[in-house]
C-alpha positions in Angstrom: 153.7 161.7 168.9 150.1 162.3 167.5 147.6 164.0 169.7 145.2 161.9 171.8 142.2 163.0 169.7 143.9 161.5 166.6 144.6 158.2 168.3 140.9 158.1 169.5 139.7 158.6 165.9 141.5 155.5 164.8 140.1 153.4 167.7 137.6 150.8 166.6 136.1 150.0 170.0 135.3 153.6 171.1 132.6 154.3 173.7 129.9 155.5 171.3 130.4 152.6 168.8 130.1 150.1 171.8 126.8 151.9 172.9 125.5 151.6 169.3 126.3 147.8 169.5 124.6 147.4 172.9 121.5 149.3 171.7 121.4 147.0 168.6 121.7 143.9 170.8 118.8 145.1 173.0 116.7 145.9 170.0 117.2 142.4 168.5 117.0 140.6 171.8 113.6 142.1 172.5 112.6 141.1 169.0 114.0 137.5 168.9 112.8 136.5 172.3 109.3 136.5 170.8 109.9 135.6 167.1 110.1 131.7 167.3 107.2 131.5 169.8 104.7 133.8 168.1 103.3 131.0 165.8 102.8 128.8 168.9 101.2 131.8 170.7 98.8 132.5 167.8 97.8 128.8 167.6 97.3 128.5 171.4 95.6 131.9 172.1 93.6 132.5 168.9 93.6 129.0 167.1 95.0 130.7 164.0 95.6 128.6 160.8 99.1 128.6 159.4 98.2 130.7 156.4 96.7 133.3 158.8 99.8 133.1 160.9 101.9 134.0 157.9 99.8 137.1 157.1 99.8 138.3 160.8 103.5 137.8 161.3 104.3 139.4 158.0 102.5 142.6 159.0 105.5 144.1 160.8 107.7 143.4 157.7 105.2 145.2 155.4 105.3 148.2 157.8 109.1 148.1 158.1 109.3 147.9 154.3 107.1 151.0 154.0 109.1 153.1 156.4 112.7 152.0 155.4 113.2 154.2 152.3 111.9 157.3 154.2 114.1 156.3 157.2 117.2 156.5 155.1 116.2 159.9 153.7 115.4 161.2 157.2 118.6 159.9 158.7 120.6 161.5 156.0 118.7 164.8 156.2 118.2 165.4 159.9 120.0 164.9 163.3 120.7 161.2 163.3 120.9 160.9 167.1 117.4 162.5 167.6 115.9 160.4 164.9 117.3 157.2 166.6 116.2 158.2 170.1 112.6 159.1 169.0 112.2 155.9 166.9 113.7 153.7 169.6 111.3 155.1 172.2 108.2 154.3 170.0 109.6 150.8 169.4 109.9 150.3 173.1 106.5 151.6 174.1 104.6 149.5 171.5 105.5 146.3 173.3 102.6 147.2 175.7 100.3 146.6 172.8 101.0 142.9 172.8 100.1 142.7 176.4 96.7 144.4 175.8 95.8 142.7 172.6 92.8 140.5 173.3 91.8 139.5 169.7 93.7 138.2 166.7 92.8 141.4 164.8 94.1 143.6 167.6 97.3 141.6 167.8 97.7 141.9 164.0 97.3 145.6 164.2 99.9 146.0 167.0 102.3 143.7 165.2 102.0 145.7 162.0 102.4 149.0 163.8 105.5 147.7 165.5 107.2 147.3 162.2 107.3 151.0 161.6 109.7 152.0 164.4 111.6 148.7 164.0 112.3 149.6 160.4 113.4 153.1 161.3 115.6 152.1 164.3 117.6 149.5 162.4 118.4 152.1 159.7 119.2 154.9 162.2 121.3 152.8 164.6 123.5 151.2 162.0 124.1 154.6 160.4 125.0 156.1 163.7 127.3 153.1 164.4 129.1 153.8 161.0 129.4 157.5 161.9 131.3 156.6 165.1 133.9 154.6 163.1 137.1 156.0 161.6 137.2 155.5 157.8 140.3 153.3 158.1 138.3 150.8 160.3 134.9 151.0 158.6 134.9 147.7 156.8 136.0 145.9 159.9 133.6 147.8 162.1 130.6 147.0 159.9 131.5 143.3 160.2 131.8 143.4 164.0 128.6 145.5 164.3 126.5 142.5 163.2 127.8 140.5 166.1 125.4 142.3 168.3 122.5 140.9 166.2 124.1 137.4 166.4 124.5 137.5 170.2 120.9 138.4 170.5 119.9 135.6 168.2 122.0 133.2 170.1 120.5 133.9 173.5 117.0 135.5 173.0 115.2 132.5 171.4 116.7 130.0 173.8 115.8 132.2 176.8 112.3 132.8 175.4 111.6 129.1 174.9 113.0 128.2 178.3 110.8 130.9 180.0 107.8 129.7 178.1 108.3 126.1 179.0 109.0 127.0 182.7 106.1 129.4 183.1 103.6 128.8 180.2 103.2 132.6 180.4 103.4 134.7 177.2 102.6 137.9 179.1 105.8 137.5 181.1 107.7 137.3 177.8 106.1 140.4 176.5 107.1 142.3 179.7 110.7 141.0 179.4 110.8 142.3 175.8 109.4 145.6 176.9 112.1 146.0 179.6 114.9 145.0 177.2 113.8 147.5 174.6 113.8 150.2 177.3 117.4 149.5 178.2 118.3 149.7 174.5 116.5 153.1 174.3 118.4 154.5 177.3 121.7 153.3 175.9 121.4 154.8 172.5 120.1 158.1 174.0 123.5 158.6 175.6 125.5 158.3 172.3 127.5 161.4 171.4 128.1 162.1 167.7 130.2 164.8 166.1 128.3 167.9 165.2 126.9 167.5 161.7 124.9 170.1 159.8 121.6 168.7 158.3 121.4 168.7 154.6 119.1 171.5 153.4 117.5 172.4 150.1 118.5 169.2 148.4 116.6 168.1 145.4 114.2 165.3 146.0 115.0 162.3 143.8 114.6 158.6 143.9 118.2 158.0 145.1 117.4 159.9 148.3 115.0 157.0 149.2 116.6 154.0 147.6 120.2 153.5 146.4 119.4 152.9 142.7 123.0 152.1 141.9 122.6 149.0 144.0 119.4 147.6 142.4 120.9 144.3 141.4 122.4 143.7 144.9 119.0 144.5 146.4 117.4 141.8 144.2 120.1 139.4 145.2 119.7 140.0 148.9 115.9 139.7 148.5 116.4 136.1 147.3 118.4 135.2 150.4 115.9 136.8 152.8 113.0 134.8 151.4 114.8 131.7 152.6 115.4 133.3 156.0 111.7 134.4 156.3 110.5 130.8 155.7 113.1 129.1 158.0 113.3 131.4 161.0 109.6 131.9 161.5 108.5 128.2 161.1 111.4 126.3 162.5 109.9 126.1 166.0 106.5 124.8 165.0 108.3 122.4 162.5 110.5 121.0 165.3 107.4 120.5 167.5 105.1 118.9 165.0 107.5 116.9 162.7 110.6 116.2 164.8 108.8 116.0 168.1 111.3 118.4 169.9 110.3 121.3 172.1 113.5 122.5 173.7 115.4 121.7 170.4 114.4 125.0 168.8 116.5 126.9 171.4 119.4 124.7 170.6 118.8 125.2 166.9 119.1 129.0 167.3 122.1 128.7 169.5 124.0 126.6 166.9 122.9 129.0 164.2 124.0 132.0 166.1 127.4 130.3 167.0 127.9 129.9 163.2 126.9 133.6 162.7 129.2 134.7 165.5 132.2 132.6 164.3 131.9 133.6 160.7 131.5 137.3 161.6 134.7 137.2 163.6 136.7 135.5 160.9 134.9 137.5 158.1 135.6 140.8 159.8 139.4 140.2 159.4 138.9 139.4 155.8 136.7 142.5 155.2 139.4 144.6 156.9 141.8 143.3 154.1 139.2 144.3 151.4 138.0 140.7 150.7 134.4 141.7 150.3 133.5 139.5 147.2 135.3 136.5 148.6 133.4 136.8 151.9 130.1 137.0 150.0 130.9 134.0 147.8 131.8 131.8 150.8 128.6 132.9 152.5 126.2 132.2 149.7 127.7 128.7 149.1 127.6 127.7 152.8 124.0 128.9 153.1 123.0 126.9 150.0 124.4 123.7 151.6 122.5 124.5 154.9 119.1 125.2 153.3 119.4 122.1 151.0 120.3 119.8 154.0 117.4 121.3 156.0 114.9 120.5 153.3 116.3 117.1 152.2 116.7 115.3 155.5 114.1 115.2 158.2 116.5 114.0 160.9 117.6 115.7 164.1 121.3 115.7 163.1 120.5 117.4 159.8 118.3 119.9 161.7 121.2 121.0 163.9 124.0 120.7 161.2 121.9 122.9 158.8 121.6 125.5 161.5 125.4 125.7 161.7 125.8 125.9 158.0 123.1 128.6 157.6 124.7 130.6 160.4 128.2 130.4 159.0 126.8 131.3 155.5 124.8 134.3 156.6 127.6 135.5 158.9 129.8 135.8 155.9 127.3 137.0 153.4 125.3 139.8 155.0 128.2 141.9 156.2 129.8 141.6 152.8 126.6 142.7 151.0 126.3 145.6 153.5 129.8 146.7 152.7 128.9 146.5 149.0 126.0 148.8 149.5 128.1 151.3 151.6 130.8 151.3 148.9 128.3 152.1 146.2 127.1 155.2 148.1 128.5 158.7 148.7 129.2 159.8 152.3 125.8 161.7 152.4 124.0 158.5 151.3 125.0 156.2 154.1 121.5 156.2 155.6 120.0 155.5 152.2 122.5 152.6 151.6 121.5 151.1 155.0 117.8 151.5 154.3 118.1 150.0 150.9 119.7 146.7 151.9 117.2 146.5 154.8 114.3 147.3 152.5 115.4 144.5 150.1 115.7 142.2 153.1 112.2 143.1 154.4 110.7 142.4 151.0 112.1 138.9 151.0 111.3 138.3 154.6 107.6 139.3 154.0 107.4 137.1 150.9 109.0 134.2 152.8 106.6 134.5 155.7 103.5 134.6 153.5 104.7 131.9 151.1 105.9 129.7 153.9 102.6 130.0 155.7 100.6 129.0 152.6 102.9 126.2 151.6 102.7 124.8 155.2 98.9 125.0 155.3 98.1 123.7 151.9 101.0 121.4 150.9 103.6 120.4 153.4 106.6 121.5 155.5 108.8 119.8 152.9 107.4 122.0 150.1 108.0 125.2 152.2 111.6 124.3 153.0 112.4 123.1 149.5 111.1 126.5 148.3 113.7 128.1 150.6 116.5 125.9 149.2 115.5 126.7 145.6 115.5 130.5 146.3 118.9 130.2 147.9 120.2 128.4 144.8 118.7 131.1 142.6 120.3 133.8 144.7 123.7 132.0 144.6 123.5 131.7 140.8 122.6 135.4 140.5 125.6 136.4 142.6 128.2 134.5 140.7 126.7 135.3 137.2 126.0 139.0 137.7 126.1 140.6 141.1 129.9 140.4 141.9 130.8 142.0 138.5 128.0 144.6 138.9 129.5 145.7 142.3 133.1 145.7 141.0 132.2 148.1 138.1 130.3 150.6 140.3 132.1 150.7 143.7 133.3 154.0 145.2 136.3 153.7 147.5 136.4 156.6 150.0 
């Protein structure tokens, strides 16, 4: 009979992996409880135009984008647990800035600064989670890890919108986000990782900051995140102004997250069998149907059905692409692989927020959401014509 330590190594749901998932849930809960309401807050508190909203809200993405490549290098070069704890603490404490921001400029500065630790924590936490997994369960574990994001997305926007309508108090929401982030910080601080010697005297090269082998996959994921940046940030104000629904945004995010959750569960089983390309293909096609329906039909049924399709699509697509990045990287490049896909996602998110804000302000909601559908179509075409073969030729199976 194998020793207990050997059995533990092959356990997917070990204690430290679960702590990483809880920390990730708290990170994204504190983030998403505010996200759909911030355009409404900027309009009510500072009378900001929609193009200005896009610039202010994209500040955190720009900051996260700047720090992502360095985060991957730092996570691969230094003690991952310490890097995670320090960055999570900074992320938590910066929520106090929203409470004290009395002008639009101050809010924009705080929002931008908040992107720095957010970008670093997402890289560090996902890398730590991968480190807690046995190699035989890694594909499956990466797929399940994203469920913590999805649960946060399912509950946080709905709870935030409910609290806002019940209290009409944004300060209360900022305090809740602060408390949630603190719980996440305390959780990840208790993770125990195997002793790992930091890499020393390594030559500094571009592939220490960005996984150059995955450049085409990065371009592909950027296309998809442009769509997400447009839809996720403007869906609340769209529902309020065009469809005349207020509580409907919470239902939209719950349906979307149900789709994400369901497809992650089903997709993780497929990933465990090595069906990475098949998962990605299903995801990009479902997402294309969802974004097209959202743009084409201004009806409540289409609003909710598109949420389900987009959720199902992204739940299949993103874990598959993350697995692709990981399988293009050496063991000592896991942090770089994580930061690379997140960097690509941030670029698209930022472009989507800015482009969506300008299209909403100067043309129409329809133009903004059709822009998302067109970008999803472009990303889908790129995947089938180039990206899947690109990955198959370059993958490293360890």
